[in-house]
LUMPAMAR-20900 format. One record per residue (C-alpha): residue number from 1; y, z, x. Coordinates in Angstrom, 1 decimal. Layout:
<recs>
+-----+--------+--------+--------+
!   i !     c2 !     c3 !     c1 !
+-----+--------+--------+--------+
! NUM !      Y !      Z !      X !
...
+-----+--------+--------+--------+
</recs>
This chain:
<recs>
+-----+--------+--------+--------+
!   i !     c2 !     c3 !     c1 !
+-----+--------+--------+--------+
!   1 !    4.9 !   22.8 !   32.9 !
!   2 !    1.6 !   20.9 !   32.6 !
!   3 !    2.0 !   17.2 !   32.1 !
!   4 !    1.5 !   15.8 !   28.5 !
!   5 !   -1.8 !   13.9 !   28.2 !
!   6 !   -1.4 !   10.9 !   26.0 !
!   7 !   -4.3 !    9.7 !   23.9 !
!   8 !   -6.0 !    6.5 !   25.3 !
!   9 !   -5.5 !    4.4 !   22.2 !
!  10 !   -5.3 !    0.6 !   23.0 !
!  11 !   -5.0 !   -1.1 !   19.6 !
!  12 !   -2.5 !   -1.0 !   16.8 !
!  13 !   -4.8 !    0.7 !   14.3 !
!  14 !   -5.0 !    3.8 !   16.5 !
!  15 !   -1.8 !    3.5 !   18.6 !
!  16 !    0.5 !    6.6 !   18.6 !
!  17 !    3.4 !    4.1 !   18.2 !
!  18 !    2.0 !    1.6 !   15.7 !
!  19 !   -0.9 !    3.3 !   13.7 !
!  20 !    1.4 !    4.2 !   10.8 !
!  21 !    3.1 !    0.8 !   10.7 !
!  22 !   -0.4 !   -1.0 !   10.5 !
!  23 !   -2.6 !    1.5 !    8.9 !
!  24 !   -2.7 !    4.9 !    7.0 !
!  25 !   -4.1 !    8.2 !    8.2 !
!  26 !   -6.4 !    8.2 !    5.0 !
!  27 !   -8.1 !    5.0 !    6.0 !
!  28 !   -8.3 !    5.8 !    9.6 !
!  29 !  -10.1 !    9.1 !    8.7 !
!  30 !  -12.7 !    7.2 !    6.8 !
!  31 !  -13.5 !    5.0 !    9.7 !
!  32 !  -12.9 !    7.5 !   12.5 !
!  33 !  -15.7 !    8.2 !   15.0 !
!  34 !  -16.2 !   11.7 !   13.5 !
!  35 !  -16.5 !   10.4 !   10.0 !
!  36 !  -19.0 !    7.7 !   11.0 !
!  37 !  -21.2 !   10.1 !   12.9 !
!  38 !  -21.1 !   12.4 !    9.9 !
!  39 !  -22.2 !    9.6 !    7.7 !
!  40 !  -25.1 !    8.9 !   10.2 !
!  41 !  -26.1 !   12.5 !    9.8 !
!  42 !  -25.7 !   12.3 !    5.9 !
!  43 !  -28.1 !    9.3 !    6.0 !
!  44 !  -30.6 !   11.1 !    8.0 !
!  45 !  -30.4 !   14.3 !    6.0 !
!  46 !  -30.7 !   12.3 !    2.7 !
!  47 !  -33.7 !   10.4 !    4.0 !
!  48 !  -35.5 !   13.6 !    4.9 !
!  49 !  -34.7 !   15.1 !    1.5 !
!  50 !  -35.9 !   12.1 !   -0.3 !
!  51 !  -39.1 !   12.0 !    1.7 !
!  52 !  -39.7 !   15.6 !    0.9 !
!  53 !  -39.1 !   14.9 !   -2.8 !
!  54 !  -41.7 !   12.2 !   -2.8 !
!  55 !  -44.1 !   14.2 !   -0.6 !
!  56 !  -43.9 !   12.2 !    2.6 !
!  57 !  -42.7 !   15.2 !    4.7 !
!  58 !  -42.9 !   18.9 !    4.1 !
!  59 !  -40.1 !   20.3 !    1.9 !
!  60 !  -39.6 !   23.1 !    4.5 !
!  61 !  -39.0 !   20.5 !    7.2 !
!  62 !  -36.3 !   18.8 !    5.0 !
!  63 !  -34.6 !   22.1 !    4.4 !
!  64 !  -34.5 !   22.8 !    8.1 !
!  65 !  -33.1 !   19.3 !    8.8 !
!  66 !  -30.5 !   19.7 !    6.1 !
!  67 !  -29.5 !   23.1 !    7.4 !
!  68 !  -29.5 !   22.6 !   11.1 !
!  69 !  -28.0 !   19.0 !   11.4 !
!  70 !  -24.4 !   19.8 !   11.8 !
!  71 !  -21.8 !   17.5 !   13.5 !
!  72 !  -20.1 !   20.6 !   15.0 !
!  73 !  -23.2 !   20.9 !   17.2 !
!  74 !  -23.1 !   17.4 !   18.5 !
!  75 !  -22.4 !   16.8 !   22.2 !
!  76 !  -20.2 !   13.7 !   21.8 !
!  77 !  -19.8 !   13.0 !   25.6 !
!  78 !  -23.5 !   13.1 !   26.0 !
!  79 !  -24.1 !   10.9 !   22.9 !
!  80 !  -21.5 !    8.4 !   24.2 !
!  81 !  -23.4 !    8.2 !   27.6 !
!  82 !  -26.6 !    7.7 !   26.0 !
!  83 !  -25.3 !    5.1 !   23.7 !
!  84 !  -24.0 !    3.1 !   26.6 !
!  85 !  -27.5 !    3.0 !   27.8 !
!  86 !  -29.4 !    2.4 !   24.6 !
!  87 !  -26.8 !    0.1 !   23.1 !
!  88 !  -26.8 !    1.9 !   19.7 !
!  89 !  -25.8 !    5.4 !   18.7 !
!  90 !  -28.8 !    6.4 !   16.5 !
!  91 !  -31.4 !    7.2 !   19.0 !
!  92 !  -29.0 !    9.4 !   20.9 !
!  93 !  -28.1 !   11.1 !   17.7 !
!  94 !  -31.7 !   11.5 !   16.8 !
!  95 !  -32.4 !   13.2 !   20.1 !
!  96 !  -29.7 !   15.8 !   19.3 !
!  97 !  -30.8 !   16.3 !   15.7 !
!  98 !  -34.4 !   16.7 !   16.8 !
!  99 !  -33.3 !   19.4 !   19.4 !
! 100 !  -31.3 !   21.1 !   16.6 !
! 101 !  -34.1 !   21.2 !   14.2 !
! 102 !  -36.9 !   22.2 !   16.7 !
! 103 !  -38.7 !   19.7 !   18.8 !
! 104 !  -41.7 !   21.8 !   19.7 !
! 105 !  -45.0 !   21.7 !   18.0 !
! 106 !  -44.6 !   22.6 !   14.3 !
! 107 !  -40.9 !   22.1 !   14.5 !
! 108 !  -39.0 !   20.2 !   11.8 !
! 109 !  -37.5 !   18.0 !   14.3 !
! 110 !  -40.5 !   15.7 !   14.4 !
! 111 !  -39.7 !   14.7 !   10.9 !
! 112 !  -36.2 !   13.5 !   11.7 !
! 113 !  -35.7 !    9.8 !   11.2 !
! 114 !  -39.2 !    9.5 !    9.8 !
! 115 !  -40.1 !    5.8 !    9.0 !
! 116 !  -36.6 !    4.5 !    9.5 !
! 117 !  -35.1 !    2.1 !   12.0 !
! 118 !  -31.8 !    2.3 !   13.6 !
! 119 !  -30.1 !   -0.3 !   11.4 !
! 120 !  -31.2 !    1.6 !    8.3 !
! 121 !  -29.1 !    4.5 !    9.3 !
! 122 !  -26.2 !    2.5 !   10.5 !
! 123 !  -26.0 !    0.2 !    7.5 !
! 124 !  -26.3 !    3.1 !    5.1 !
! 125 !  -23.5 !    4.9 !    6.9 !
! 126 !  -21.2 !    1.9 !    6.7 !
! 127 !  -22.1 !    1.3 !    3.2 !
! 128 !  -20.8 !    4.9 !    2.5 !
! 129 !  -17.6 !    4.1 !    4.5 !
! 130 !  -17.0 !    1.0 !    2.7 !
! 131 !  -17.6 !    2.6 !   -0.7 !
! 132 !  -15.0 !    5.2 !    0.1 !
! 133 !  -12.7 !    2.7 !    1.5 !
! 134 !  -12.8 !    0.5 !   -1.6 !
! 135 !  -12.0 !    3.6 !   -3.7 !
! 136 !   -8.9 !    4.0 !   -1.6 !
! 137 !   -8.0 !    0.3 !   -1.8 !
! 138 !   -8.6 !    0.4 !   -5.6 !
! 139 !   -6.2 !    3.4 !   -5.9 !
! 140 !   -3.5 !    1.6 !   -3.8 !
! 141 !   -3.7 !   -1.6 !   -5.9 !
! 142 !   -3.4 !    0.4 !   -9.1 !
! 143 !   -0.2 !    2.0 !   -7.7 !
! 144 !    1.1 !   -1.4 !   -6.7 !
! 145 !    0.3 !   -2.9 !  -10.0 !
! 146 !    2.4 !   -0.1 !  -11.6 !
! 147 !    5.3 !   -0.8 !   -9.4 !
! 148 !    5.2 !   -4.5 !  -10.1 !
! 149 !    4.8 !   -4.1 !  -13.8 !
! 150 !    7.9 !   -2.0 !  -13.9 !
! 151 !    9.8 !   -4.5 !  -11.8 !
! 152 !    8.7 !   -7.4 !  -13.8 !
! 153 !    9.8 !   -5.6 !  -17.0 !
! 154 !   13.1 !   -4.7 !  -15.7 !
! 155 !   13.9 !   -8.3 !  -14.6 !
! 156 !   12.2 !  -10.1 !  -17.5 !
! 157 !   15.5 !  -11.8 !  -18.3 !
! 158 !   17.2 !  -11.9 !  -14.9 !
! 159 !   17.8 !  -15.6 !  -14.3 !
! 160 !   17.5 !  -17.0 !  -10.8 !
! 161 !   16.8 !  -20.3 !   -9.1 !
! 162 !   13.2 !  -21.3 !   -9.0 !
! 163 !   12.4 !  -23.3 !   -5.8 !
! 164 !    9.9 !  -25.8 !   -5.0 !
! 165 !    9.6 !  -27.2 !   -1.3 !
! 166 !   12.5 !  -24.6 !   -0.5 !
! 167 !   14.7 !  -26.6 !   -2.7 !
! 168 !   16.2 !  -25.5 !   -6.0 !
! 169 !   14.1 !  -26.9 !   -8.8 !
! 170 !   14.6 !  -25.2 !  -12.2 !
! 171 !   15.8 !  -21.9 !  -13.5 !
! 172 !   13.3 !  -19.1 !  -13.7 !
! 173 !   13.6 !  -15.2 !  -13.9 !
! 174 !   13.1 !  -12.7 !  -11.2 !
! 175 !   10.7 !  -11.0 !  -13.7 !
! 176 !    8.7 !  -14.1 !  -13.9 !
! 177 !    8.3 !  -14.2 !  -10.1 !
! 178 !    7.2 !  -10.6 !  -10.1 !
! 179 !    4.7 !  -11.2 !  -13.0 !
! 180 !    3.0 !  -13.9 !  -10.9 !
! 181 !    2.6 !  -11.3 !   -8.0 !
! 182 !    1.3 !   -8.8 !  -10.6 !
! 183 !   -1.3 !  -11.0 !  -12.0 !
! 184 !   -2.6 !  -11.7 !   -8.5 !
! 185 !   -3.3 !   -8.0 !   -8.1 !
! 186 !   -4.7 !   -7.7 !  -11.6 !
! 187 !   -7.4 !  -10.3 !  -10.5 !
! 188 !   -7.8 !   -8.4 !   -7.2 !
! 189 !   -8.5 !   -5.2 !   -9.2 !
! 190 !  -11.2 !   -6.9 !  -11.3 !
! 191 !  -12.8 !   -8.5 !   -8.1 !
! 192 !  -13.0 !   -5.1 !   -6.5 !
! 193 !  -14.8 !   -3.6 !   -9.5 !
! 194 !  -17.3 !   -6.6 !   -9.5 !
! 195 !  -17.9 !   -6.3 !   -5.8 !
! 196 !  -18.6 !   -2.6 !   -5.7 !
! 197 !  -22.3 !   -2.7 !   -6.9 !
! 198 !  -23.1 !   -5.4 !   -4.5 !
! 199 !  -21.9 !   -3.6 !   -1.3 !
! 200 !  -22.5 !    0.1 !   -2.0 !
! 201 !  -26.2 !   -0.2 !   -1.4 !
! 202 !  -28.6 !    2.0 !    0.6 !
! 203 !  -30.4 !    0.5 !    3.5 !
! 204 !  -33.9 !    2.0 !    4.1 !
! 205 !  -36.6 !   -0.5 !    4.9 !
! 206 !  -38.2 !    0.2 !    8.4 !
! 207 !  -38.5 !   -1.9 !   11.5 !
! 208 !  -38.9 !   -5.4 !   10.0 !
! 209 !  -37.6 !   -4.5 !    6.5 !
! 210 !  -41.0 !   -4.1 !    4.8 !
! 211 !  -41.2 !   -0.4 !    4.5 !
! 212 !  -44.6 !   -0.6 !    6.3 !
! 213 !  -43.9 !    2.6 !    8.1 !
! 214 !  -44.7 !    4.5 !    4.9 !
! 215 !  -48.0 !    2.8 !    4.3 !
! 216 !  -49.3 !   -0.6 !    3.1 !
! 217 !  -51.7 !    0.4 !    0.6 !
! 218 !  -51.1 !    0.6 !   -3.3 !
! 219 !  -49.9 !    4.3 !   -2.6 !
! 220 !  -46.9 !    3.1 !   -0.6 !
! 221 !  -44.2 !    5.5 !   -1.3 !
! 222 !  -41.5 !    3.4 !    0.4 !
! 223 !  -39.7 !    2.4 !   -2.9 !
! 224 !  -39.8 !    6.0 !   -4.2 !
! 225 !  -38.2 !    7.3 !   -1.0 !
! 226 !  -35.6 !    4.5 !   -1.1 !
! 227 !  -34.8 !    5.3 !   -4.7 !
! 228 !  -34.4 !    9.0 !   -4.0 !
! 229 !  -32.4 !    8.4 !   -0.8 !
! 230 !  -29.9 !    6.1 !   -2.8 !
! 231 !  -29.6 !    8.8 !   -5.6 !
! 232 !  -28.7 !   11.5 !   -3.1 !
! 233 !  -26.0 !    9.4 !   -1.4 !
! 234 !  -24.6 !    7.9 !   -4.5 !
! 235 !  -25.6 !    4.3 !   -3.6 !
! 236 !  -27.5 !    1.5 !   -5.4 !
! 237 !  -30.9 !    0.2 !   -4.5 !
! 238 !  -31.1 !   -3.5 !   -3.2 !
! 239 !  -33.9 !   -5.8 !   -4.4 !
! 240 !  -34.9 !   -6.5 !   -0.8 !
! 241 !  -33.7 !   -5.2 !    2.5 !
! 242 !  -30.4 !   -6.5 !    3.6 !
! 243 !  -30.7 !   -6.1 !    7.5 !
! 244 !  -29.9 !   -9.8 !    7.9 !
! 245 !  -28.4 !  -10.6 !    4.6 !
! 246 !  -24.8 !   -9.7 !    5.3 !
! 247 !  -23.1 !  -11.2 !    2.1 !
! 248 !  -22.1 !   -7.9 !    0.7 !
! 249 !  -20.0 !   -6.7 !    3.7 !
! 250 !  -18.8 !  -10.2 !    4.1 !
! 251 !  -17.6 !  -10.4 !    0.6 !
! 252 !  -15.8 !   -7.0 !    0.9 !
! 253 !  -13.8 !   -8.2 !    4.0 !
! 254 !  -13.0 !  -11.5 !    2.3 !
! 255 !  -11.8 !   -9.6 !   -0.8 !
! 256 !   -9.5 !   -7.8 !    1.7 !
! 257 !   -8.4 !  -11.1 !    3.0 !
! 258 !   -7.3 !  -12.3 !   -0.5 !
! 259 !   -5.5 !   -8.9 !   -1.1 !
! 260 !   -3.6 !   -9.2 !    2.1 !
! 261 !   -3.1 !  -13.0 !    1.5 !
! 262 !   -1.3 !  -12.1 !   -1.7 !
! 263 !    0.7 !   -9.5 !    0.1 !
! 264 !    1.7 !  -12.1 !    2.6 !
! 265 !    2.9 !  -14.4 !   -0.1 !
! 266 !    4.9 !  -11.6 !   -1.5 !
! 267 !    6.3 !  -10.7 !    1.9 !
! 268 !    7.3 !  -14.3 !    2.7 !
! 269 !    9.2 !  -14.6 !   -0.7 !
! 270 !   11.0 !  -11.3 !    0.1 !
! 271 !   12.0 !  -12.3 !    3.7 !
! 272 !   13.5 !  -15.6 !    2.6 !
! 273 !   15.2 !  -14.1 !   -0.4 !
! 274 !   16.6 !  -11.4 !    2.0 !
! 275 !   18.0 !  -13.9 !    4.5 !
! 276 !   21.7 !  -13.9 !    4.7 !
! 277 !   22.2 !  -17.3 !    3.0 !
! 278 !   20.1 !  -16.1 !    0.0 !
! 279 !   20.9 !  -12.4 !    0.0 !
! 280 !   19.0 !  -11.9 !   -3.3 !
! 281 !   16.8 !   -9.0 !   -2.6 !
! 282 !   16.5 !   -6.3 !    0.2 !
! 283 !   13.9 !   -3.9 !    1.2 !
! 284 !   14.9 !   -0.2 !    0.5 !
! 285 !   17.7 !    1.1 !    2.8 !
! 286 !   16.6 !    3.7 !    5.2 !
! 287 !   19.0 !    4.5 !    8.1 !
! 288 !   17.9 !    2.9 !   11.1 !
! 289 !   15.0 !    0.9 !    9.7 !
! 290 !   15.2 !   -2.8 !   10.7 !
! 291 !   18.0 !   -2.3 !   13.0 !
! 292 !   18.6 !   -4.4 !   16.0 !
! 293 !   19.0 !   -3.2 !   19.6 !
! 294 !   21.9 !   -5.6 !   20.0 !
! 295 !   23.2 !   -6.6 !   16.6 !
! 296 !   24.4 !   -3.6 !   14.6 !
! 297 !   24.7 !   -5.7 !   11.3 !
! 298 !   21.0 !   -6.4 !   11.1 !
! 299 !   18.8 !   -5.2 !    8.3 !
! 300 !   15.4 !   -6.8 !    9.1 !
! 301 !   12.6 !   -6.8 !    6.4 !
! 302 !   10.3 !   -4.7 !    8.4 !
! 303 !    7.7 !   -3.9 !    5.8 !
! 304 !    7.4 !   -7.6 !    4.8 !
! 305 !    6.9 !   -8.6 !    8.5 !
! 306 !    4.0 !   -6.0 !    8.8 !
! 307 !    2.3 !   -7.2 !    5.5 !
! 308 !    2.5 !  -10.8 !    6.8 !
! 309 !    1.0 !   -9.9 !   10.2 !
! 310 !   -1.8 !   -7.9 !    8.5 !
! 311 !   -2.6 !  -10.9 !    6.1 !
! 312 !   -3.0 !  -13.1 !    9.3 !
! 313 !   -5.2 !  -10.5 !   11.2 !
! 314 !   -7.5 !   -9.9 !    8.1 !
! 315 !   -7.8 !  -13.5 !    7.5 !
! 316 !   -9.3 !  -13.9 !   11.1 !
! 317 !  -11.7 !  -11.0 !   10.5 !
! 318 !  -12.9 !  -12.6 !    7.1 !
! 319 !  -13.8 !  -15.7 !    9.0 !
! 320 !  -15.7 !  -13.5 !   11.6 !
! 321 !  -17.6 !  -11.9 !    8.8 !
! 322 !  -18.7 !  -15.1 !    7.5 !
! 323 !  -19.7 !  -16.2 !   10.9 !
! 324 !  -21.6 !  -13.0 !   11.3 !
! 325 !  -23.7 !  -13.9 !    8.3 !
! 326 !  -25.6 !  -16.4 !   10.3 !
! 327 !  -28.4 !  -14.2 !   11.7 !
! 328 !  -31.8 !  -14.9 !   13.3 !
! 329 !  -35.0 !  -14.0 !   11.5 !
! 330 !  -35.6 !  -10.3 !   10.4 !
! 331 !  -33.1 !   -8.8 !   13.0 !
! 332 !  -30.0 !  -10.3 !   14.4 !
! 333 !  -29.4 !  -10.6 !   18.2 !
! 334 !  -25.6 !  -10.1 !   18.1 !
! 335 !  -23.7 !  -11.2 !   14.9 !
! 336 !  -24.4 !   -7.7 !   13.5 !
! 337 !  -22.3 !   -6.2 !   16.2 !
! 338 !  -19.2 !   -8.2 !   15.1 !
! 339 !  -19.1 !   -6.3 !   11.8 !
! 340 !  -18.4 !   -3.1 !   14.0 !
! 341 !  -15.1 !   -4.7 !   14.8 !
! 342 !  -14.2 !   -6.5 !   11.6 !
! 343 !  -15.0 !   -4.0 !    9.0 !
! 344 !  -12.9 !   -0.9 !   10.1 !
! 345 !   -9.9 !   -3.0 !   11.4 !
! 346 !   -9.8 !   -4.9 !    8.1 !
! 347 !   -9.8 !   -1.9 !    5.8 !
! 348 !   -7.2 !   -0.1 !    8.0 !
! 349 !   -4.8 !   -3.1 !    8.2 !
! 350 !   -5.2 !   -3.7 !    4.5 !
! 351 !   -4.4 !   -0.1 !    3.6 !
! 352 !   -1.4 !   -0.3 !    5.9 !
! 353 !   -0.3 !   -3.5 !    4.3 !
! 354 !   -0.6 !   -2.0 !    0.7 !
! 355 !    1.3 !    1.1 !    1.9 !
! 356 !    4.1 !   -1.1 !    3.2 !
! 357 !    4.1 !   -3.1 !   -0.1 !
! 358 !    4.5 !    0.1 !   -2.2 !
! 359 !    7.4 !    1.2 !   -0.1 !
! 360 !    9.1 !   -2.3 !   -0.1 !
! 361 !    8.6 !   -3.1 !   -3.8 !
! 362 !    9.0 !    0.4 !   -5.1 !
! 363 !   12.6 !    0.5 !   -3.8 !
! 364 !   13.3 !   -3.2 !   -3.8 !
! 365 !   17.1 !   -3.8 !   -4.1 !
! 366 !   17.8 !   -6.8 !   -6.5 !
! 367 !   21.2 !   -8.4 !   -6.4 !
! 368 !   21.5 !   -9.9 !   -9.8 !
! 369 !   24.9 !  -11.2 !   -9.2 !
! 370 !   23.8 !  -12.9 !   -6.1 !
! 371 !   20.9 !  -14.5 !   -8.0 !
! 372 !   23.4 !  -15.8 !  -10.5 !
! 373 !   25.8 !  -17.1 !   -7.8 !
! 374 !   22.9 !  -19.0 !   -6.2 !
! 375 !   21.8 !  -20.3 !   -9.5 !
! 376 !   25.3 !  -21.9 !   -9.9 !
! 377 !   25.8 !  -23.4 !   -6.4 !
! 378 !   24.4 !  -26.9 !   -7.5 !
! 379 !   27.3 !  -26.9 !  -10.1 !
! 380 !   24.7 !  -27.5 !  -13.0 !
! 381 !   22.5 !  -30.1 !  -11.2 !
! 382 !   19.7 !  -27.6 !  -11.4 !
! 383 !   19.5 !  -28.2 !  -15.1 !
! 384 !   19.8 !  -32.0 !  -15.1 !
! 385 !   16.3 !  -32.2 !  -16.9 !
! 386 !   17.6 !  -29.9 !  -19.5 !
! 387 !   20.7 !  -31.9 !  -20.2 !
! 388 !   18.7 !  -35.1 !  -20.5 !
! 389 !   16.1 !  -33.6 !  -22.8 !
! 390 !   18.9 !  -32.1 !  -24.9 !
! 391 !   20.6 !  -35.5 !  -25.2 !
! 392 !   17.6 !  -37.6 !  -25.6 !
! 393 !   17.0 !  -37.0 !  -29.4 !
! 394 !   20.5 !  -38.3 !  -30.1 !
! 395 !   20.9 !  -41.3 !  -27.7 !
! 396 !   17.4 !  -42.0 !  -26.5 !
! 397 !   15.5 !  -40.7 !  -23.5 !
! 398 !   16.4 !  -43.6 !  -21.2 !
! 399 !   20.0 !  -43.8 !  -22.0 !
! 400 !   20.2 !  -40.0 !  -21.7 !
! 401 !   18.5 !  -40.3 !  -18.2 !
! 402 !   20.9 !  -43.0 !  -17.0 !
! 403 !   24.0 !  -41.1 !  -18.2 !
! 404 !   22.9 !  -37.8 !  -16.6 !
! 405 !   22.0 !  -39.6 !  -13.4 !
! 406 !   25.5 !  -41.2 !  -13.3 !
! 407 !   27.0 !  -37.8 !  -13.8 !
! 408 !   24.8 !  -36.2 !  -11.0 !
! 409 !   26.1 !  -38.9 !   -8.6 !
! 410 !   29.6 !  -38.3 !   -9.6 !
! 411 !   29.2 !  -34.5 !   -8.7 !
! 412 !   27.5 !  -35.3 !   -5.5 !
! 413 !   30.1 !  -37.8 !   -4.4 !
! 414 !   33.2 !  -36.3 !   -5.7 !
! 415 !   32.7 !  -32.7 !   -6.5 !
! 416 !   33.3 !  -30.8 !   -9.8 !
! 417 !   30.5 !  -29.7 !  -12.1 !
! 418 !   27.9 !  -31.6 !  -14.2 !
! 419 !   29.6 !  -30.4 !  -17.3 !
! 420 !   32.9 !  -31.9 !  -16.0 !
! 421 !   31.3 !  -35.2 !  -15.1 !
! 422 !   29.5 !  -35.4 !  -18.4 !
! 423 !   32.7 !  -34.5 !  -20.4 !
! 424 !   34.3 !  -37.5 !  -18.7 !
! 425 !   31.8 !  -40.0 !  -20.0 !
! 426 !   32.8 !  -41.4 !  -23.5 !
! 427 !   29.1 !  -42.3 !  -24.2 !
! 428 !   28.5 !  -38.5 !  -24.0 !
! 429 !   31.5 !  -37.2 !  -25.7 !
! 430 !   30.8 !  -39.5 !  -28.6 !
! 431 !   27.8 !  -37.4 !  -29.5 !
! 432 !   28.6 !  -33.9 !  -27.9 !
! 433 !   31.5 !  -31.6 !  -27.9 !
! 434 !   32.5 !  -29.6 !  -24.8 !
! 435 !   30.9 !  -26.5 !  -26.0 !
! 436 !   27.6 !  -28.2 !  -26.4 !
! 437 !   27.8 !  -29.8 !  -23.0 !
! 438 !   28.6 !  -26.3 !  -21.5 !
! 439 !   25.6 !  -24.9 !  -23.3 !
! 440 !   23.3 !  -27.6 !  -22.1 !
! 441 !   24.5 !  -27.2 !  -18.5 !
! 442 !   24.1 !  -23.5 !  -18.4 !
! 443 !   21.0 !  -22.6 !  -16.2 !
! 444 !   20.4 !  -19.4 !  -18.2 !
! 445 !   19.7 !  -21.4 !  -21.3 !
! 446 !   16.8 !  -23.3 !  -19.6 !
! 447 !   14.3 !  -20.7 !  -18.6 !
! 448 !   11.4 !  -22.2 !  -20.6 !
! 449 !    8.8 !  -19.6 !  -21.5 !
! 450 !    9.4 !  -17.5 !  -18.4 !
! 451 !   10.3 !  -14.2 !  -20.2 !
! 452 !    7.3 !  -14.8 !  -22.6 !
! 453 !    5.0 !  -15.2 !  -19.6 !
! 454 !    6.4 !  -11.8 !  -18.3 !
! 455 !    5.4 !  -10.3 !  -21.6 !
! 456 !    1.9 !  -11.8 !  -21.5 !
! 457 !    1.3 !  -10.8 !  -18.0 !
! 458 !    2.4 !   -7.2 !  -18.7 !
! 459 !    0.2 !   -6.9 !  -21.8 !
! 460 !   -2.9 !   -8.2 !  -19.9 !
! 461 !   -2.1 !   -5.8 !  -17.0 !
! 462 !   -1.8 !   -2.9 !  -19.2 !
! 463 !   -5.1 !   -3.8 !  -20.9 !
! 464 !   -6.7 !   -3.7 !  -17.5 !
! 465 !   -5.0 !   -0.4 !  -16.6 !
! 466 !   -6.3 !    1.2 !  -19.8 !
! 467 !   -9.9 !    0.7 !  -18.6 !
! 468 !  -11.3 !    3.8 !  -16.9 !
! 469 !  -11.1 !    3.9 !  -13.0 !
! 470 !  -14.5 !    3.6 !  -11.3 !
! 471 !  -13.5 !    6.4 !   -9.0 !
+-----+--------+--------+--------+
</recs>
């Protein structure tokens, strides 16, 4: 039996062990080497066809280039070896395309890459990848918003303890908490739509970005070729070259940092709420998921942990992309290369985090009884403000404050409930019977406008969802 040859993956995004924990097959496919080289070829073919349309190169040459430039004919080993020497993959690719299309006198190969520079092809290819990747992220966010909307609606009126500084503060509802999550992703959906036309742009400008390679006279056909190439690839046309103006790609990755940042916030909430002492929510049960090698009772929040890790990694790449914006003159000496690391990994990690979020939230186990139990552990003290405000119209705010303060001290020092402590104060019972005291000290009666905020969030999200998808 021949030995099994293991792939030589070395990062979590392509690891045979971790790739589906930190990414998705769909996003890996978009940013695979095969897909990237195909996008290089797409850009070269579109350039030739655009130049033929405008009359820069013969139409017959463009037909040959489109017909013969096939990724199946690429010698990848040779291309890699030559890339190691050149430092960029386009010249090695062009060498092979020229051979495919005929490199002799009169051959169409002489028109391959006509008037372009390496970065034109590479930037255009990445713009195509980012466009497709944004479509995938857009679809994932839409699915996640649907899950969150259903969860918020279901638990619109499910009371639980609201917490500030990790201490119980005032009652809220679980639906209110989820509506806050939903509103974040509504905004991300809008940001993505606004970003798309700023980043899905063609790049064809030549060596220094001036399109001088197609002539400098009034008959310069550079803009016409640029426009035709953009139309063929489904990309927009920039006002100027963006060889060293990297704000579009930087904005895209920083949007991913916002998306994963929101996922990290949700993950942190779930992890704390799933802790033994809280026990309010759990990720969906799958046999063996989250198991410990030594503690059989464990049910670790694996998806949330992966979401949080992704948020930290993408945040670092977002900073790298902003750093890479600082480029020298008309062609950078290194910052551009940092994008080759940050862009694919950021999209793959974000896709993986969204996948984990859809799983965790789509089957989230919500223990309403435990939420009610936790809401009652302060024995009514969580609604001390409610009691004070309920009594104030009858006895004055300051006196109400002092009475409730004394009652709270009694509970803390001697036990019992806030209702019992209040009922033992003649200054209180002179104005309120026990039924009124019980009503004032019931946390479920002090939810503010939390349920109504859920309604408002759901309505706004539905309005956004009714808009046509850009994909």
